[in-house]
C-alpha positions in Angstrom: 0.0 0.0 0.0 1.5 3.3 -1.1 2.6 6.1 1.2 2.5 9.7 0.1 5.0 12.6 -0.2 3.6 15.8 1.2 5.9 18.4 -0.6 3.2 20.7 -2.0 5.6 22.9 -3.9 6.4 19.8 -6.1 2.7 19.0 -6.8 0.8 20.0 -9.9 -3.0 19.4 -10.4 -3.6 20.1 -14.1 -6.3 19.6 -16.7 -6.0 19.1 -20.4 -8.8 21.1 -22.1 -9.6 21.7 -25.8 -12.1 21.5 -28.6 -13.0 18.0 -29.7 -10.3 16.3 -31.9 -7.6 18.9 -31.0 -5.5 16.0 -29.6 -6.0 16.3 -25.9 -6.1 12.5 -25.2 -3.2 11.8 -27.6 -1.2 14.4 -25.8 -2.1 12.7 -22.5 -1.0 9.4 -23.9 2.4 10.9 -24.9 2.8 12.4 -21.4 2.2 9.0 -19.8 4.7 7.4 -22.2 7.3 10.1 -21.5 6.9 9.9 -17.7 7.3 6.1 -17.8 3.7 5.1 -17.0 3.3 3.4 -20.4 5.6 1.4 -22.7 3.9 2.5 -25.8 1.5 5.2 -27.0 -2.0 3.9 -27.8 -4.1 5.4 -30.5 -7.3 7.2 -29.4 -9.3 4.9 -31.7 -7.9 1.8 -33.3 -6.6 -1.7 -32.8 -4.3 -1.0 -29.9 -7.1 -1.0 -27.3 -7.7 2.8 -27.1 -6.1 5.5 -25.1 -5.5 5.0 -21.3 -7.6 8.0 -20.3 -10.4 6.9 -22.6 -11.4 3.9 -20.6 -15.2 3.6 -21.2 -16.3 1.3 -24.0 -18.1 4.2 -25.8 -14.9 6.3 -25.7 -12.8 3.6 -27.3 -15.4 3.0 -30.0 -16.2 6.6 -30.8 -12.6 8.0 -30.3 -13.9 10.8 -28.1 -13.5 11.5 -24.4 -16.8 11.4 -22.5 -15.8 11.5 -18.8 -12.8 13.2 -17.2 -10.1 10.6 -16.4 -7.5 11.1 -13.6 -3.9 9.9 -14.0 -0.9 10.5 -11.7 2.5 10.9 -13.3 6.0 12.0 -12.1 8.4 14.3 -13.9 11.8 15.5 -12.7 10.9 15.1 -9.1 7.4 16.6 -9.4 4.1 14.7 -9.0 1.5 15.7 -11.6 -2.2 14.8 -11.3 -3.5 15.0 -14.9 -7.2 15.1 -15.8 -8.1 14.6 -19.5 -11.4 16.2 -20.1 -14.0 15.9 -22.9 -14.0 18.3 -25.9 -17.6 17.7 -27.0 -20.0 20.4 -25.7 -22.6 17.8 -24.6 -20.1 16.7 -21.9 -19.0 20.2 -20.8 -20.1 19.5 -17.2 -17.0 17.2 -16.9 -14.8 20.1 -17.8 -16.6 22.4 -15.4 -16.2 20.1 -12.4 -12.6 19.3 -13.2 -11.6 23.0 -13.5 -13.2 23.7 -10.1 -10.6 21.6 -8.4 -7.5 22.1 -10.6 -4.7 24.5 -10.2 -3.6 24.8 -13.8 -4.4 23.7 -17.3 -2.9 22.8 -20.7 -5.1 24.2 -23.5 -4.6 22.2 -26.6 -5.3 23.7 -30.1 -5.5 22.0 -33.5 -2.7 23.7 -35.5 -4.7 23.3 -38.7 -7.8 25.0 -37.2 -6.6 27.4 -34.5 -9.2 28.5 -32.0 -12.5 26.6 -32.5 -15.9 26.8 -30.8 -15.3 24.6 -27.8 -11.8 26.2 -27.4 -13.7 29.4 -26.5 -16.1 27.5 -24.1 -13.3 25.8 -22.1 -11.2 29.0 -22.1 -14.2 30.8 -20.6 -14.7 28.1 -18.0 -11.0 28.2 -17.0 -11.2 32.0 -16.7 -14.3 31.6 -14.5 -12.4 29.5 -12.0 -9.2 31.6 -12.4 -7.1 28.7 -13.7 -3.7 29.6 -15.1 -3.0 28.0 -18.5 -0.3 27.2 -21.0 -1.2 26.8 -24.6 0.0 23.8 -26.8 -0.6 24.2 -30.5 -0.8 20.6 -31.7 -0.6 19.0 -35.1 1.6 21.6 -36.7 3.5 18.8 -38.3 0.5 18.0 -40.5 -0.6 19.5 -43.8 -2.2 22.8 -43.1 -0.7 23.0 -39.6 0.6 26.6 -38.8 1.9 27.6 -35.4 1.9 31.4 -36.2 -1.6 31.5 -37.7 -2.9 29.6 -34.7 -1.2 32.0 -32.3 -2.8 34.8 -34.3 -6.2 33.2 -33.8 -5.6 32.9 -30.0 -4.8 36.7 -30.0 -7.9 37.4 -32.0 -10.5 35.2 -30.2 -9.1 34.5 -26.7 -6.3 36.8 -25.4 -3.8 39.3 -26.6 -1.6 38.2 -23.7 -0.6 34.9 -25.3 3.2 34.9 -26.0 5.4 32.2 -27.6 8.0 30.7 -25.3 9.0 28.2 -28.0 9.2 28.5 -31.8 8.9 25.5 -34.0 11.8 24.4 -36.1 10.7 23.5 -39.6 7.3 23.6 -41.3 4.5 21.0 -41.5 6.1 17.5 -42.1 9.6 18.9 -41.7 8.9 20.0 -38.1 11.8 18.6 -36.0 11.8 20.5 -32.7 11.6 23.9 -31.0 13.7 26.9 -30.1 13.4 27.6 -26.4 13.3 31.4 -26.1 14.4 31.3 -22.4 17.7 29.6 -22.8 18.0 30.3 -26.6 18.8 26.6 -27.4 17.4 24.3 -30.1 15.7 21.1 -28.9 15.4 18.7 -31.9 14.6 15.1 -32.8 14.8 13.0 -35.9 11.6 11.0 -35.4 8.6 12.0 -33.2 9.0 8.7 -31.3 12.7 9.4 -30.4 13.5 8.8 -26.7 15.0 12.1 -26.0 15.6 15.6 -27.4 19.0 16.7 -28.7 20.1 20.1 -27.4 22.1 22.4 -29.7 22.5 25.8 -31.3 19.6 27.6 -33.0 19.6 27.1 -36.8 21.2 30.1 -38.5 18.1 30.8 -40.6 16.0 31.1 -37.4 18.3 33.3 -35.3 16.8 36.7 -36.1 13.3 35.5 -35.7 14.2 33.9 -32.4 15.9 37.1 -31.1 12.8 39.2 -32.0 10.4 36.7 -30.3 12.6 36.6 -27.2 12.6 40.4 -27.0 8.8 40.3 -26.9 8.8 37.5 -24.3 11.3 39.4 -22.1 9.4 42.7 -22.4 6.2 40.9 -21.4 7.9 39.2 -18.5 9.4 42.3 -16.9 6.3 44.5 -17.4 4.8 43.3 -14.1 8.0 43.7 -12.1 9.1 47.3 -11.5 12.6 46.5 -10.4 13.2 44.1 -13.3 11.7 46.6 -15.7 14.1 49.3 -14.6 17.0 46.9 -15.0 15.8 46.0 -18.5 15.5 49.6 -19.6 18.7 50.7 -18.1 21.0 47.7 -18.9 19.2 46.0 -21.8 17.8 42.5 -22.4 21.2 40.8 -21.8 21.2 42.0 -18.2 18.1 39.8 -17.4 19.4 36.4 -16.2 17.7 33.2 -17.2 16.6 32.6 -13.6 15.1 36.1 -13.4 13.3 35.7 -16.7 11.8 32.3 -15.6 10.7 33.8 -12.2 9.1 36.8 -13.9 7.3 34.6 -16.4 6.0 32.3 -13.7 4.7 35.3 -11.7 2.8 36.5 -14.8 1.3 33.1 -15.6 0.2 32.7 -11.9 -1.7 36.0 -12.2 -4.0 34.1 -14.6 -4.1 36.6 -17.5 -0.8 35.7 -19.3 -0.3 32.6 -21.4 2.8 30.9 -22.6 2.5 29.2 -26.0 4.4 26.2 -27.4 3.7 23.8 -30.3 4.5 20.5 -31.9 3.4 17.0 -32.5 1.3 15.9 -29.4 2.3 12.3 -30.0 6.0 12.8 -29.7 9.0 13.6 -27.7 8.2 17.3 -27.8 5.7 16.9 -25.0 8.8 16.8 -22.7 9.0 20.5 -23.2 5.3 20.8 -22.3 5.9 18.9 -19.1 8.8 21.3 -18.4 6.4 24.2 -18.8 4.0 22.5 -16.4 6.5 22.2 -13.5 8.3 25.5 -14.2 5.3 27.8 -14.7 1.9 26.3 -13.6 1.0 26.7 -9.9 1.3 24.3 -7.1 -1.5 24.2 -4.5 0.6 26.8 -2.5 0.4 29.3 -5.3 -3.4 29.4 -5.8 -5.2 32.0 -3.8 -2.1 32.4 -1.5 -2.4 28.7 -0.6 -5.8 29.4 1.1 -9.3 28.0 0.7 -12.2 30.2 1.8 -15.5 28.7 3.0 -18.2 29.3 5.6 -19.2 27.8 8.9 -22.3 25.7 8.1 -23.9 26.6 11.5 -23.0 30.3 11.9 -22.4 31.4 8.3 -19.1 33.0 9.4 -16.1 33.0 7.0 -13.6 30.2 7.5 -10.1 30.2 6.0 -8.0 27.0 5.6 -4.4 26.9 4.5 -3.0 24.3 2.1 -1.2 22.5 5.0 -1.3 19.0 6.4 -1.4 20.4 10.0 -4.8 22.2 9.3 -8.2 20.5 9.8 -9.4 18.4 6.9 -11.2 20.2 4.1 -12.1 18.4 0.8 -14.5 18.8 -2.1 -16.2 15.9 -4.0 -16.0 16.9 -7.6 -17.0 13.6 -9.4 -18.9 10.4 -8.8 -18.3 7.3 -10.8 -19.5 3.7 -10.6 -16.8 1.0 -10.7 -17.8 -2.5 -11.5 -15.4 -3.9 -8.9 -15.6 -1.5 -5.9 -18.9 0.3 -6.5 -19.3 4.0 -5.9 -16.1 6.0 -6.3 -16.0 9.6 -5.0 -13.2 11.7 -6.5 -12.0 14.4 -4.1 -9.6 17.3 -4.0 -8.2 17.8 -0.5 -7.5 21.4 0.3 -6.2 21.1 3.8 -5.3 18.5 6.4 -5.0 14.8 5.7 -7.8 12.4 4.6 -7.1 8.9 6.0 -8.7 5.6 5.1 -11.0 4.2 7.8 -11.6 7.7 9.3 -14.9 9.4 9.9 -15.6 12.6 8.1 -18.3 15.2 8.3 -20.5 15.8 5.2 -21.1 19.6 5.7 -23.6 19.7 2.8 -26.0 17.1 4.3 -24.9 17.5 8.0 -24.2 13.8 8.4 -21.0 11.8 9.3 -19.7 9.2 6.9 -16.9 6.7 7.2 -14.1 6.6 4.6 -13.6 3.0 3.4 -10.6 2.7 1.2 -8.6 5.4 -0.6 -7.4 4.8 -4.1 -5.3 6.7 -6.6 -6.7 6.3 -10.1 -4.9 5.4 -13.3 -7.9 5.9 -15.6 -10.0 2.8 -14.7 -7.2 1.1 -12.7 -6.6 1.7 -9.0 -3.7 1.8 -6.6 -4.7 1.6 -2.9 -3.2 4.3 -0.6 -3.5 5.0 3.1 -3.9 8.8 3.0 -4.4 11.9 0.8 -2.7 15.1 1.9 -3.6 18.7 1.4 -3.4 19.7 -2.3 -3.8 16.2 -3.7 -6.5 14.4 -5.6 -7.7 10.8 -5.1 -10.9 8.7 -4.9 -12.8 7.4 -1.9 -14.6 4.0 -1.7 -17.4 3.6 0.8 -19.3 7.0 0.9 -23.0 6.6 0.4 -24.5 10.1 0.8 -21.9 12.2 -1.0 -22.7 13.8 -4.3 -20.9 16.1 -6.7 -20.1 19.4 -5.0 -20.3 18.0 -1.5 -17.9 19.4 1.1 -16.2 16.8 3.3 -14.3 18.0 6.5 -13.1 17.3 10.0 -16.2 16.7 12.2 -14.7 19.0 14.9 -14.0 21.8 12.4 -16.9 22.1 10.0 -16.5 24.2 6.8 -18.8 24.5 3.7 -17.1 25.3 0.4 -18.8 26.9 -2.6 -20.4 24.0 -4.6 -20.2 23.5 -8.4 -22.9 25.0 -10.6 -24.2 23.2 -13.6 -26.5 24.3 -16.4 -30.1 23.0 -16.7 -30.3 20.3 -19.4 -32.3 21.6 -22.4 -33.1 18.3 -24.2 -35.5 15.5 -23.0 -36.7 12.2 -24.3 -39.2 9.7 -23.0 -37.7 6.3 -22.2 -39.3 2.9 -21.4 -37.9 -0.6 -20.9 -38.6 -3.1 -23.7 -39.8 -5.6 -21.1 -41.7 -5.2 -17.9 -39.1 -7.2 -16.1 -36.6 -4.4 -16.8 -38.7 -1.7 -15.2 -37.1 -1.8 -11.8 -33.6 -2.3 -13.3 -34.1 0.7 -15.5 -35.1 2.9 -12.5 -32.0 1.8 -10.5 -29.7 2.2 -13.5 -31.0 5.7 -14.4 -30.6 6.7 -10.7 -27.0 5.6 -10.7 -26.2 7.4 -13.9 -27.9 10.6 -12.6 -25.8 10.4 -9.4 -22.7 10.4 -11.6 -23.7 13.1 -14.0 -25.1 16.4 -12.6 -26.4 17.5 -16.0 -28.4 14.3 -16.5 -31.9 14.4 -14.9 -34.7 11.8 -14.5 -38.3 12.4 -13.6 -41.7 10.9 -14.1 -44.3 12.8 -16.1 -47.3 13.0 -13.7 -49.8 13.2 -16.6 -48.6 10.3 -18.6 -46.6 8.3 -16.1 -43.7 8.2 -18.6 -40.1 8.3 -17.5 -38.5 11.4 -18.9 -34.7 11.8 -19.1 -33.0 15.1 -19.8 -29.5 16.0 -20.9 -27.2 18.5 -22.6 -27.8 17.3 -26.1 -28.7 14.4 -28.4 -25.2 12.7 -28.1 -25.4 13.0 -24.3 -28.7 11.1 -24.1 -27.5 8.6 -26.8 -24.5 7.8 -24.6 -26.8 7.5 -21.5 -29.1 4.9 -23.3 -26.0 3.0 -24.4 -24.6 2.9 -20.9 -28.0 1.8 -19.6 -27.7 -1.2 -21.9 -24.0 -2.0 -21.4 -23.6 -1.4 -17.7 -27.1 -2.2 -16.4 -28.4 -4.7 -19.0 -31.5 -2.7 -19.7 -32.8 -2.5 -23.3 -34.9 0.6 -23.7 -37.2 2.2 -26.2 -36.9 6.0 -26.6 -39.2 8.7 -27.9 -38.3 11.7 -30.1 -36.2 14.4 -28.5 -38.3 17.0 -26.6 -37.4 20.6 -25.8 -37.3 21.7 -22.2 -39.6 24.7 -22.5 -40.2 27.1 -19.6 -43.0 29.5 -18.7 -42.7 33.0 -17.2 -44.7 36.2 -16.8 -44.3 39.6 -18.3 -46.9 41.5 -16.2 -48.0 41.9 -12.5 -51.2 40.5 -11.1 -52.9 40.0 -7.7 -55.0 37.0 -7.0 -57.0 35.4 -4.2 -56.8 31.8 -3.4 -59.7 30.6 -1.1 -60.2 27.0 -0.2 -63.3 26.2 1.8 -64.8 22.8 2.3 -67.6 21.8 4.6 -68.8 18.2 4.6 -69.9 17.6 8.2 -67.5 17.6 11.1 -64.3 19.7 10.9 -64.1 21.6 7.6 -61.2 23.1 5.7 -60.5 26.9 5.4 -57.6 28.7 3.8 -57.7 32.2 2.3 -54.7 34.1 0.8 -54.0 37.1 -1.4 -50.7 36.9 -3.4 -49.1 39.4 -5.8 -47.2 37.9 -8.7 -44.5 39.8 -10.7 -41.5 39.1 -12.9 -38.2 38.4 -11.2 -34.8 39.1 -12.8 -33.9 36.6 -15.5 -32.0 33.7 -13.9 -33.0 34.6 -10.3 -35.7 31.9 -10.2 -38.5 31.8 -7.7 -38.7 34.2 -4.8 -41.3 34.1 -2.0 -41.8 37.3 0.1 -43.9 37.2 3.3 -45.5 40.6 3.8 -48.3 39.5 6.2 -49.0 41.9 9.0 -51.2 41.5 12.1 -51.4 37.7 11.9 -54.2 37.5 9.3 -52.4 34.4 8.1 -50.8 32.7 11.2 -47.0 32.0 10.9 -47.5 28.2 10.8 -49.6 28.4 7.6 -47.2 30.6 5.6 -44.7 27.9 4.7 -47.5 25.6 3.3 -48.7 28.6 1.2 -45.2 28.8 -0.2 -45.2 25.1 -0.9 -48.5 25.4 -2.7 -47.2 28.2 -4.9 -43.9 26.4 -5.7 -45.6 23.1 -6.6 -48.0 24.8 -8.9 -45.2 26.8 -10.6 -43.2 23.7 -11.1 -46.2 22.0 -12.8 -46.8 24.9 -15.1 -49.9 26.9 -15.8 -50.4 27.5 -19.5 -48.7 24.4 -21.0 -47.4 22.3 -18.1 -43.8 23.6 -18.2 -42.1 24.9 -15.1 -42.7 28.6 -14.5 -39.4 30.4 -13.8 -38.2 33.9 -12.6 -41.3 34.8 -10.6 -41.6 36.8 -7.4 -44.7 35.9 -5.2 -45.6 38.2 -2.3 -48.1 37.0 0.3 -49.7 40.1 1.7 -53.2 39.3 3.0 -55.7 36.5 3.8 -57.8 35.1 6.6 -58.1 32.0 8.7 -60.6 30.0 10.8 -59.8 29.1 14.4 -61.1 25.5 13.9 -61.2 24.7 10.2 -57.8 26.1 9.1 -55.0 23.7 8.4 -51.6 23.5 6.6 -53.3 21.5 3.8 -56.0 24.1 3.4 -53.5 27.0 3.1 -51.3 24.9 0.7 -54.3 24.5 -1.6 -55.2 28.2 -1.2 -51.6 29.1 -2.3 -52.0 26.8 -5.3 -55.4 28.3 -6.3 -54.0 31.9 -6.1 -51.0 30.9 -8.2 -53.0 29.3 -11.0 -55.3 32.4 -11.2 -52.5 35.0 -10.7 -50.1 33.6 -13.4 -53.0 33.5 -15.9 -53.6 37.2 -15.3 -49.9 38.2 -15.3 -49.3 37.9 -19.1 -47.8 34.4 -19.1 -45.4 33.6 -22.0 -43.5 30.5 -23.2 -39.7 30.5 -23.2 -37.5 28.2 -25.3 -33.8 27.3 -25.2 -31.8 29.2 -27.8 -28.5 27.7 -28.9 -25.3 29.4 -30.0 -24.4 27.6 -33.2 -21.0 27.8 -34.8 -20.5 26.3 -38.2 -17.1 25.9 -39.9 -17.6 25.4 -43.6 -15.7 25.7 -46.9 -16.7 28.9 -48.7 -18.6 27.1 -51.5 -21.2 25.9 -49.0 -21.7 29.3 -47.2 -24.9 30.2 -49.1 -26.6 26.8 -48.3 -25.6 26.9 -44.7 -26.8 30.5 -44.1 -30.1 29.7 -45.9 -30.6 26.6 -43.8 -29.9 28.4 -40.5 -32.5 31.1 -41.5 -35.1 28.5 -42.3 -34.7 27.2 -38.7 -35.7 30.5 -37.2 -32.0 31.3 -36.7 -30.3 34.6 -36.9 -26.7 35.1 -38.2 -24.5 36.9 -35.7 -21.2 37.0 -37.5 -19.0 35.5 -40.3 -15.2 35.4 -40.3 -12.3 33.9 -42.2 -10.4 31.0 -40.8 -7.1 29.2 -41.6 -7.0 27.3 -44.8 -9.8 29.3 -46.5 -12.6 28.0 -44.3 -15.4 30.3 -42.9 -16.8 30.5 -39.4 -20.5 31.3 -39.1 -21.8 32.2 -35.7 -25.6 32.1 -35.3 -28.3 31.7 -32.7 -31.3 29.4 -33.3 -34.0 27.7 -31.2 -33.1 24.2 -30.0 -36.5 22.9 -31.3 -35.3 23.6 -34.9 -31.8 22.0 -34.5 -32.6 18.4 -33.8 -30.7 16.3 -36.4 -28.7 19.4 -37.5 -25.3 17.6 -37.5 -26.4 15.0 -40.1 -28.3 17.6 -42.2 -25.1 19.8 -42.3 -23.1 16.8 -43.3 -25.4 16.1 -46.2 -25.5 19.7 -47.5 -21.7 20.1 -47.3 -20.6 16.6 -48.6 -19.3 15.9 -45.1 -16.9 18.9 -45.2 -18.6 21.3 -42.7 -18.7 20.9 -38.9 -20.8 22.4 -36.2 -20.8 23.0 -32.5 -23.7 24.3 -30.3 -24.2 25.3 -26.7 -27.1 26.6 -24.7 -27.0 30.4 -24.9 -30.2 31.6 -23.1 -33.9 31.2 -22.9 -36.0 33.5 -25.1 -39.7 34.2 -25.6 -41.3 32.0 -28.2 -43.1 34.0 -31.0 -46.8 34.0 -30.3 -47.8 32.0 -33.4 -45.3 29.3 -32.6 -46.2 29.4 -28.9 -49.8 28.8 -29.6 -49.0 25.7 -31.6 -46.8 24.3 -28.8 -49.4 25.0 -26.1 -52.2 23.4 -28.2 -50.1 20.3 -28.9 -49.1 20.0 -25.3 -52.6 20.3 -23.9 -54.1 17.9 -26.5 -51.6 15.2 -25.4 -52.7 15.3 -21.8 
């Protein structure tokens, strides 16, 4: 059983993030090979068994990453926890929860394409969590690969503060290494599978270019250090030592708004230079937020600060749940302070319950190494926790702390699902519950009107994978309906309504009477209940049931049976009966007032609108634009990309985009590609809304 080294300065928790097919997983494989964890590099999709970090059957078959896989590697005395994340937008929650607990990231770009749609999404997510990054421009050895054009696209679409630290030697298939602009040496290889890089002098035809690039790098490095800047201006670039330059660059990278850029063939020996960048410039747990984690006391709400130190009380965050066929439920955690020990009792600050840690394991994709403890700053998985879910805070029972949880978007796509045989009904329920526990963007509920099981996810591929996993992992064959849109209802006006529930049938009756004002809340704020009762016209013990009645009715919808969102309800008047009033009566009164009030407050239907990005050869531009317009879409922008391709950015309702990928493939002879993500909810045009409402109500 392994013991752990607690030197936090030599620990790196990094993620590999990118657009789909940029080469994240291949780069991960090369890193595992170069750090001695593998004896060969497996292809992402092929006859070699698939990549190590792509361990699910669907990942090996499709050649895509679906879940984030954790691997621990060692490089030059440093321990590196690497998480390879998905690039497909349907699995963006995996990226979100990984970035929440990582200290740094490698952003991989396809050198033939530059910045792509999902590149922007993962960049935005990393910025949201303040994760420092380095950039690796991959595939520059392939036809159409161009380091400098890709760097230009990073400047144009992501950040002006991206600066080359290495320059490629050669072009396309003749790429044979990089010039390191810090030590001004050339690192070359003859074959990408070479075992080591050869260090030598910079080729004569690159010397001027390298000197100019280094001058830019040095100027950027010293700009945030007044003392170094004075030295630079007074004594020149030569006066800045290599150690000073590296320290200044590291400081700028750790600030989170400065990005070092390198490039090469992600399959090859050049990833050794990427690993060097990780240990030299990306943060350790001591560097992030001054090595501190801020939370709140779950009982008092007071701020609590914990240092990244093994002597501090335990603080950890569960960021991922997975089912393992051999050990059952695995809870992946990042430990922020203290030491997590196997067999110990921990406090679940989110639920308020104690749980016992069974075993602790370090993961190697789907393989495990048992360990006895996990120290501050590190990442591992726990076996044996029953109540823990994604975003749960785990801590020392004597020193409770609650960390900010992880937020996930609402899933916009739903389908009805039913087992092919009655015998599978119970198995299907259990299987779906397990899958929902693992994936926070996958939801399951039963339609009260039809009794159907409805599953919701981030896109068609997401739900397709869920159904496939239900079959493979839980042996349930299922029939599915057509995709459905997760519409919402809201109000545009203000209305007051009375809800009065009176029932007399001999003996004790029922009496509840309320007046509630309904008005729009800010978009995204959800439901808000305000108690403005004065003088006890509605006793305190009946006000909570009123709120429950309001909420339940809003969740069930009023005009078309879709949840009503962003509503403020103010309870301001009412009456009660000393004998006949009850919690149930006031709950029903709240429901009656809601149904009436929402109808009067100008209710409207909302639909999910997707941001659609299409990359297409110029010859298909007209067809693509015409097709988007026919789907109630609006074109936002068009721009030129590398290699003569065009990027069309548009917004269109999800309802009109089902099957879009295959339609686009047909109209472009398979040469165009698209990516879409949920942008916002917008009001459905009245004529379309009327059709949806009539169809929905006729099916009840």
